[in-house]
C-alpha positions as semicolon CSV with decimal commas, in nm:
position;residue;x (nm);y (nm);z (nm)
1;M;0,002;0,005;-0,004
2;S;0,299;0,242;0,074
3;N;0,424;0,191;-0,276
4;K;0,089;0,277;-0,424
5;S;0,099;0,588;-0,211
6;E;0,441;0,688;-0,331
7;S;0,340;0,639;-0,693
8;Y;0,009;0,827;-0,645
9;F;0,198;1,127;-0,487
10;S;0,496;1,112;-0,721
11;K;0,587;1,489;-0,651
12;S;0,683;1,390;-0,290
13;K;0,995;1,214;-0,185
14;A;0,881;1,204;0,179
15;H;0,976;0,883;0,354
16;I;1,004;0,708;0,687
17;N;1,327;0,662;0,876
18;F;1,347;0,445;1,185
19;I;1,562;0,524;1,494
20;T;1,668;0,195;1,661
21;E;1,704;0,156;2,042
22;Y;1,524;0,481;2,089
23;R;1,504;0,630;2,439
24;P;1,342;0,983;2,479
25;T;1,510;1,234;2,714
26;N;1,398;1,510;2,936
27;F;1,588;1,839;2,986
28;N;1,729;1,866;3,331
29;S;1,762;2,254;3,393
30;A;1,958;2,192;3,719
31;S;2,237;2,009;3,537
32;D;2,170;2,175;3,207
33;S;2,167;1,831;3,041
34;F;1,931;1,580;2,883
35;D;1,845;1,276;3,105
36;P;1,711;0,953;2,955
37;M;1,354;0,850;3,049
38;V;1,440;0,510;3,191
39;S;1,095;0,360;3,181
40;I;1,044;0,452;2,816
41;Y;1,192;0,258;2,522
42;C;1,119;0,187;2,149
43;P;1,326;-0,058;1,959
44;K;1,214;0,108;1,622
45;F;1,096;0,470;1,648
46;P;0,959;0,621;1,327
47;S;1,081;0,969;1,194
48;L;0,905;1,124;0,894
49;I;1,143;1,279;0,652
50;K;1,017;1,559;0,424
51;S;1,127;1,596;0,060
52;D;1,377;1,845;0,159
53;N;1,544;1,591;0,399
54;T;1,430;1,761;0,702
55;V;1,231;1,602;0,983
56;W;0,861;1,672;1,011
57;H;0,883;1,779;1,380
58;L;0,498;1,794;1,426
59;A;0,486;1,424;1,356
60;S;0,775;1,351;1,580
61;A;0,598;1,530;1,872
62;Y;0,295;1,316;1,812
63;F;0,497;0,992;1,805
64;N;0,660;1,086;2,138
65;H;0,311;1,161;2,279
66;L;0,186;0,811;2,163
67;L;0,493;0,647;2,314
68;I;0,549;0,847;2,646
69;D;0,190;0,955;2,749
70;Q;-0,013;0,672;2,599
71;R;0,247;0,404;2,615
72;K;0,161;0,274;2,263
73;S;0,349;-0,016;2,114
74;T;0,616;-0,013;1,842
75;A;0,380;-0,176;1,595
76;L;0,111;0,091;1,653
77;L;0,373;0,367;1,605
78;E;0,475;0,205;1,280
79;S;0,112;0,179;1,163
80;V;0,036;0,540;1,258
81;A;0,355;0,648;1,069
82;S;0,250;0,481;0,755
83;D;-0,076;0,685;0,767
84;L;0,092;1,013;0,852
85;I;0,353;0,971;0,572
86;D;0,063;0,945;0,328
87;F;-0,086;1,277;0,455
88;L;0,261;1,438;0,433
89;R;0,302;1,314;0,066
90;F;-0,037;1,458;0,003
91;L;0,060;1,794;0,144
92;E;0,377;1,817;-0,058
93;S;0,213;1,694;-0,390
94;T;-0,075;1,944;-0,356
95;E;0,152;2,220;-0,208
96;L;-0,092;2,278;0,064
97;D;-0,006;2,370;0,434
98;I;-0,128;2,172;0,726
99;L;-0,317;2,485;0,836
100;Y;-0,483;2,569;0,494
101;L;-0,827;2,617;0,637
102;P;-1,020;2,874;0,435
103;P;-1,380;2,959;0,512
104;K;-1,516;2,718;0,245
105;P;-1,506;2,370;0,411
106;E;-1,448;2,185;0,080
107;K;-1,129;2,387;0,016
108;R;-0,973;2,304;0,358
109;V;-0,684;2,067;0,353
110;T;-0,845;1,798;0,560
111;Y;-1,148;1,794;0,330
112;Q;-0,922;1,767;0,023
113;F;-0,731;1,485;0,178
114;H;-1,073;1,321;0,256
115;T;-1,154;1,356;-0,122
116;S;-0,820;1,211;-0,219
117;L;-0,896;0,889;-0,012
118;L;-1,231;0,849;-0,170
119;Q;-1,071;0,891;-0,525
120;R;-0,809;0,619;-0,430
121;I;-1,086;0,386;-0,313
122;R;-1,264;0,426;-0,661
123;L;-0,932;0,350;-0,834
124;G;-0,870;0,042;-0,624
125;L;-0,545;0,184;-0,477
126;I;-0,668;0,164;-0,114
127;S;-0,937;-0,035;0,074
128;P;-1,227;0,151;0,237
129;S;-1,119;0,013;0,567
130;T;-0,764;0,152;0,537
131;A;-0,895;0,478;0,408
132;R;-1,132;0,506;0,727
133;Q;-0,841;0,432;0,952
134;R;-0,616;0,681;0,778
135;M;-0,865;0,963;0,785
136;N;-0,943;0,899;1,155
137;R;-0,566;0,909;1,245
138;I;-0,513;1,227;1,060
139;L;-0,792;1,387;1,270
140;R;-0,650;1,247;1,580
141;F;-0,312;1,409;1,485
142;Y;-0,490;1,742;1,445
143;D;-0,670;1,688;1,781
144;F;-0,328;1,638;1,953
145;L;-0,176;1,953;1,786
146;I;-0,462;2,163;1,879
147;S;-0,475;2,033;2,244
148;E;-0,103;2,110;2,277
149;N;-0,167;2,465;2,154
150;V;0,073;2,422;1,862
151;F;-0,149;2,651;1,654
152;T;-0,256;2,993;1,751
153;P;-0,628;3,102;1,763
154;E;-0,574;3,305;1,460
155;E;-0,460;3,005;1,257
156;L;-0,760;2,804;1,382
157;K;-1,040;3,032;1,286
158;N;-1,189;2,749;1,080
159;R;-1,186;2,401;1,221
160;P;-1,025;2,107;1,022
161;Y;-1,355;1,909;1,065
162;E;-1,688;1,898;1,246
163;K;-1,742;1,675;1,550
164;I;-2,071;1,469;1,551
165;R;-2,206;1,298;1,853
166;T;-2,430;0,981;1,781
167;Y;-2,527;0,643;1,921
168;V;-2,449;0,308;1,804
169;S;-2,583;-0,036;1,882
170;C;-2,335;-0,272;2,051
171;I;-2,341;-0,633;2,165
172;S;-2,207;-0,707;2,520
173;S;-1,991;-1,003;2,604
174;T;-2,302;-1,196;2,701
175;G;-2,490;-1,122;2,392
176;D;-2,698;-0,834;2,510
177;V;-2,761;-0,533;2,279
178;Y;-2,714;-0,184;2,426
179;K;-2,662;0,178;2,291
180;K;-2,332;0,355;2,321
181;Q;-2,260;0,710;2,266
182;I;-1,959;0,791;2,042
183;D;-1,794;1,080;1,890
184;T;-1,746;1,087;1,512
185;S;-1,697;1,345;1,235
186;N;-1,835;1,466;0,919
187;L;-1,522;1,336;0,741
188;K;-1,580;0,983;0,847
189;I;-1,535;0,740;0,559
190;R;-1,820;0,496;0,555
191;H;-1,794;0,135;0,428
192;S;-1,989;-0,173;0,449
193;P;-1,795;-0,484;0,550
194;R;-1,808;-0,768;0,305
195;P;-2,086;-0,987;0,417
196;S;-1,986;-1,316;0,583
197;Y;-2,091;-1,653;0,429
198;G;-2,135;-2,000;0,575
199;D;-1,787;-2,110;0,480
200;E;-1,606;-1,866;0,696
201;I;-1,585;-1,764;1,059
202;I;-1,544;-1,390;1,173
203;D;-1,298;-1,407;1,459
204;G;-1,000;-1,177;1,429
205;G;-1,044;-1,197;1,045
206;R;-1,226;-1,414;0,804
207;L;-1,120;-1,756;0,892
208;H;-1,166;-2,082;0,690
209;P;-1,134;-2,395;0,913
210;L;-0,977;-2,703;0,753
211;S;-1,196;-2,997;0,679
212;M;-1,108;-3,338;0,835
213;I;-0,951;-3,447;0,507
214;E;-0,760;-3,120;0,471
215;Q;-0,626;-3,174;0,832
216;Q;-0,510;-3,521;0,749
217;I;-0,321;-3,396;0,443
218;F;-0,169;-3,108;0,635
219;L;-0,057;-3,328;0,931
220;K;0,105;-3,582;0,693
221;Y;0,307;-3,310;0,520
222;L;0,387;-3,134;0,837
223;E;0,534;-3,457;0,990
224;Q;0,734;-3,533;0,676
225;Y;0,874;-3,197;0,562
226;S;0,884;-2,944;0,843
227;S;1,127;-2,870;1,114
228;R;1,053;-2,987;1,458
229;D;0,999;-2,643;1,596
230;F;0,749;-2,548;1,326
231;Q;0,565;-2,870;1,376
232;L;0,516;-2,802;1,744
233;I;0,403;-2,448;1,666
234;C;0,131;-2,582;1,438
235;Y;0,029;-2,845;1,696
236;M;-0,012;-2,571;1,952
237;A;-0,243;-2,375;1,706
238;L;-0,446;-2,686;1,604
239;Y;-0,469;-2,857;1,946
240;T;-0,503;-2,554;2,177
241;G;-0,644;-2,280;1,971
242;A;-0,375;-2,034;2,089
243;R;-0,289;-1,743;1,860
244;L;0,059;-1,723;1,700
245;Q;0,170;-1,433;1,944
246;T;0,078;-1,654;2,244
247;I;0,248;-1,978;2,104
248;C;0,567;-1,796;2,020
249;T;0,607;-1,607;2,349
250;L;0,589;-1,929;2,566
251;R;0,918;-1,963;2,778
252;V;1,105;-2,258;2,874
253;F;1,026;-2,214;3,250
254;H;0,655;-2,238;3,166
255;I;0,693;-2,598;3,058
256;K;0,927;-2,688;3,338
257;E;0,713;-2,537;3,615
258;L;0,410;-2,717;3,465
259;L;0,582;-3,061;3,475
260;K;0,721;-2,996;3,821
261;K;0,413;-2,829;3,993
262;Q;0,106;-2,948;3,817
263;M;-0,067;-3,289;3,738
264;P;-0,265;-3,316;3,418
265;N;-0,640;-3,271;3,444
266;S;-0,794;-3,631;3,470
267;F;-1,096;-3,525;3,267
268;D;-0,934;-3,419;2,952
269;D;-0,571;-3,507;3,008
270;T;-0,451;-3,143;2,962
271;Y;-0,218;-2,900;3,149
272;S;-0,348;-2,543;3,212
273;I;-0,115;-2,249;3,155
274;Q;-0,224;-1,899;3,240
275;I;-0,163;-1,659;2,958
276;G;-0,188;-1,281;2,932
277;G;-0,186;-1,049;3,226
278;K;0,133;-1,086;3,433
279;S;0,222;-1,409;3,282
280;I;0,469;-1,259;3,031
281;I;0,295;-1,476;2,759
282;D;0,144;-1,229;2,516
283;T;-0,223;-1,241;2,426
284;K;-0,450;-1,033;2,220
285;G;-0,520;-0,713;2,413
286;G;-0,316;-0,860;2,709
287;Y;-0,618;-1,039;2,843
288;T;-0,580;-1,327;3,088
289;Q;-0,686;-1,669;2,992
290;N;-0,622;-2,035;3,085
291;L;-0,478;-2,220;2,796
292;K;-0,530;-2,602;2,805
293;V;-0,248;-2,798;2,642
294;P;-0,280;-3,176;2,584
295;T;-0,028;-3,374;2,801
296;W;0,128;-3,547;2,500
297;L;0,214;-3,200;2,349
298;I;0,361;-3,066;2,675
299;K;0,586;-3,382;2,676
300;D;0,683;-3,329;2,318
301;I;0,790;-2,973;2,374
302;N;0,985;-3,070;2,684
303;Q;1,172;-3,321;2,488
304;Y;1,245;-3,068;2,211
305;L;1,390;-2,835;2,475
306;S;1,664;-3,102;2,543
307;S;1,763;-3,134;2,185
308;E;2,089;-2,996;2,029
309;S;1,874;-2,815;1,779
310;W;1,717;-2,590;2,058
311;K;2,038;-2,550;2,240
312;K;2,222;-2,437;1,930
313;R;1,945;-2,186;1,851
314;A;1,936;-2,061;2,216
315;S;2,306;-2,000;2,223
316;Q;2,262;-1,736;1,947
317;S;1,964;-1,564;2,112
318;F;1,911;-1,276;2,351
319;Y;1,836;-1,493;2,657
320;R;2,091;-1,765;2,575
321;A;2,040;-2,120;2,691
322;T;1,838;-2,027;3,004
323;D;1,495;-2,101;3,127
324;E;1,391;-1,736;3,057
325;N;1,430;-1,803;2,678
326;Y;1,160;-1,869;2,428
327;I;1,060;-2,216;2,348
328;F;1,039;-2,130;1,961
329;L;1,343;-1,983;1,807
330;T;1,449;-1,973;1,440
331;K;1,770;-2,134;1,320
332;Y;1,935;-1,789;1,364
333;G;1,837;-1,772;1,720
334;N;1,571;-1,512;1,673
335;P;1,229;-1,535;1,835
336;Y;0,948;-1,612;1,602
337;Y;0,751;-1,339;1,777
338;T;0,917;-1,074;1,994
339;S;0,750;-1,050;2,332
340;M;0,660;-0,736;2,522
341;K;0,881;-0,873;2,803
342;E;1,186;-0,882;2,577
343;I;1,129;-0,521;2,478
344;E;1,104;-0,440;2,845
345;D;1,427;-0,642;2,930
346;R;1,622;-0,471;2,662
347;N;1,489;-0,137;2,779
348;L;1,604;-0,200;3,141
349;K;1,902;-0,393;3,032
350;T;1,826;-0,659;3,285
351;I;2,020;-0,909;3,076
352;P;2,369;-0,792;2,947
353;N;2,371;-0,870;2,581
354;N;2,524;-0,721;2,269
355;I;2,298;-0,891;2,018
356;K;2,111;-0,626;1,825
357;S;1,734;-0,607;1,861
358;S;1,480;-0,650;1,585
359;I;1,102;-0,688;1,621
360;H;0,968;-1,003;1,491
361;K;0,596;-1,062;1,434
362;G;0,572;-1,414;1,322
363;N;0,671;-1,386;0,960
364;S;0,922;-1,675;0,969
365;A;0,637;-1,908;1,081
366;R;0,409;-1,776;0,807
367;Q;0,685;-1,832;0,544
368;A;0,731;-2,185;0,665
369;L;0,366;-2,249;0,627
370;T;0,347;-2,091;0,284
371;K;0,635;-2,313;0,163
372;L;0,452;-2,623;0,290
373;I;0,126;-2,522;0,128
374;N;0,314;-2,459;-0,204
375;L;0,460;-2,813;-0,181
376;M;0,105;-2,952;-0,127
377;H;-0,035;-2,770;-0,417
378;K;0,259;-2,870;-0,644
379;N;0,176;-3,240;-0,552
380;K;-0,182;-3,168;-0,647
381;E;-0,321;-3,226;-0,295
382;D;-0,683;-3,126;-0,240
383;I;-0,622;-2,866;0,008
384;R;-0,689;-2,489;0,017
385;T;-0,452;-2,210;0,094
386;F;-0,486;-2,135;0,458
387;T;-0,326;-1,938;0,739
388;L;-0,183;-2,022;1,087
389;H;-0,486;-1,833;1,231
390;D;-0,712;-2,079;1,038
391;L;-0,556;-2,351;1,247
392;R;-0,702;-2,182;1,559
393;A;-1,042;-2,173;1,383
394;T;-1,015;-2,549;1,301
395;F;-0,947;-2,614;1,675
396;G;-1,264;-2,418;1,758
397;V;-1,473;-2,610;1,513
398;N;-1,324;-2,951;1,629
399;L;-1,397;-2,861;1,989
400;L;-1,743;-2,762;1,913
401;L;-1,823;-3,076;1,714
402;S;-1,675;-3,289;1,999
403;A;-1,883;-3,101;2,271
404;S;-2,204;-3,139;2,082
405;K;-2,170;-3,512;2,076
406;H;-2,175;-3,514;2,467
407;V;-2,387;-3,219;2,552
408;N;-2,715;-3,110;2,384
409;D;-2,774;-2,785;2,591
410;I;-2,637;-2,480;2,394
411;D;-2,637;-2,285;2,734
412;Q;-2,363;-2,518;2,862
413;I;-2,173;-2,551;2,525
414;L;-2,130;-2,189;2,438
415;P;-1,968;-2,060;2,764
416;Y;-1,727;-2,359;2,755
417;I;-1,617;-2,291;2,396
418;Q;-1,592;-1,914;2,469
419;S;-1,358;-1,991;2,761
420;R;-1,141;-2,224;2,554
421;M;-1,109;-1,988;2,261
422;G;-1,058;-1,676;2,481
423;H;-1,355;-1,489;2,330
424;R;-1,441;-1,183;2,514
425;N;-1,764;-1,160;2,331
426;I;-2,003;-1,441;2,308
427;M;-2,096;-1,340;1,943
428;S;-1,744;-1,454;1,832
429;T;-1,824;-1,797;1,962
430;I;-2,168;-1,802;1,788
431;H;-1,994;-1,746;1,459
432;Y;-1,842;-2,100;1,509
433;V;-2,193;-2,242;1,566
434;R;-2,313;-2,072;1,250
435;Y;-2,029;-2,207;1,053
436;I;-2,110;-2,562;1,137
437;A;-2,487;-2,509;1,084
438;F;-2,437;-2,381;0,732
439;S;-2,154;-2,620;0,628
440;N;-2,204;-2,957;0,464
441;L;-2,012;-3,168;0,714
442;T;-2,299;-3,429;0,774
443;N;-2,671;-3,415;0,751
444;K;-2,694;-3,508;1,119
445;T;-2,468;-3,211;1,221
446;D;-2,680;-2,981;1,011
447;E;-2,992;-3,096;1,196
448;N;-2,844;-3,068;1,534
449;F;-2,707;-2,715;1,481
450;E;-3,006;-2,592;1,308
451;K;-3,176;-2,652;1,647
452;I;-2,903;-2,467;1,818
453;L;-2,930;-2,168;1,597
454;F;-3,307;-2,157;1,649
455;N;-3,238;-2,149;2,024
456;I;-2,986;-1,870;1,985
457;N;-3,228;-1,665;1,777
458;E;-3,480;-1,727;2,054
459;M;-3,234;-1,588;2,305
460;K;-3,196;-1,259;2,117
């Protein structure tokens, strides 16, 4: 998308530079020096460079606000930077000033940028959802500059946009509908999400669970052609429903403590691991959840940790061959997914290490899966392209099918599935029920879940 932005605004040479190991400073008037802010650290801090090779200081001030005052993540800063650089390229290409706010609204710089986004949607250069996010972030950028009195009252005779207060219908975590007051603007970009169909599940994306035959094909190839660490990552996704960021931020001591202090649950032969919160295992939104892992998988992981392969990888990594290290490391000793704890450790320098930091977000695991899928397709296997997140959805479907064989009461099944999947909202769980009801797995399944759907509709 950034390449399309560059070509669309060809007059502008604005670009993003990144400052590694960034630590902001405060000016100490007593010592006439700048002191580092010990608790604030960003491995990769964005800096927007204008076409004349000078820094866009307004953006830098905003990034520091997001980092210091709001404690936003590196990933969020990068995402905001990609939206602000697009706005900067627009300003340079149109030769408009950020404060070009004449009396006629349609002439104001923010309104013209809004028109530019709509035009690019029509040309297929940008998706409606991306355009919506971009416009919102530019307006939040203006909000910050105005709140910090960067502009004088004379410069702000005309507002960059109009605020609108409205109400929207929301669904609570228990499925209840309620009205919520929100602030929006007259520059909001509206878009209708693509409708969902029976062959997909809406759960952090549009997911397509693997059929039983596809699972068999995948597991066969996984065993024959993939490295042991990638096998275990996929087993964790398929047999626990954990997200990639959770799987790849598990530490060695988590497994060792389980085996030392806990006995497997006699009901389902699983160990329970607390993830999220203070566990240092990352979860979506940082929310706490109990992850149930099959005993056989815990034993396989523990065996892998004793292998020469893991020890060699660990020796090249930030935490070395200690129990604090990640379970899953690439052959170069990098984590598949950099945890929030590692970023904190590097900031506080709690572990002396001269290994350069780099933020990893699971790309190595995704590449390994793509390579395996390409091999299956090359061999004419009857399996669709899928993602690691689809393995999580596959777990949810398998679990729901299994539970429905033993329990007929939807009121008992849904909370159990919701808990196992870590869904904050019951509607995410209901999407799994709908998927099974509308898929052609078996006639019997269709009949059972049509009844369940009927009960859900009665509950609304």
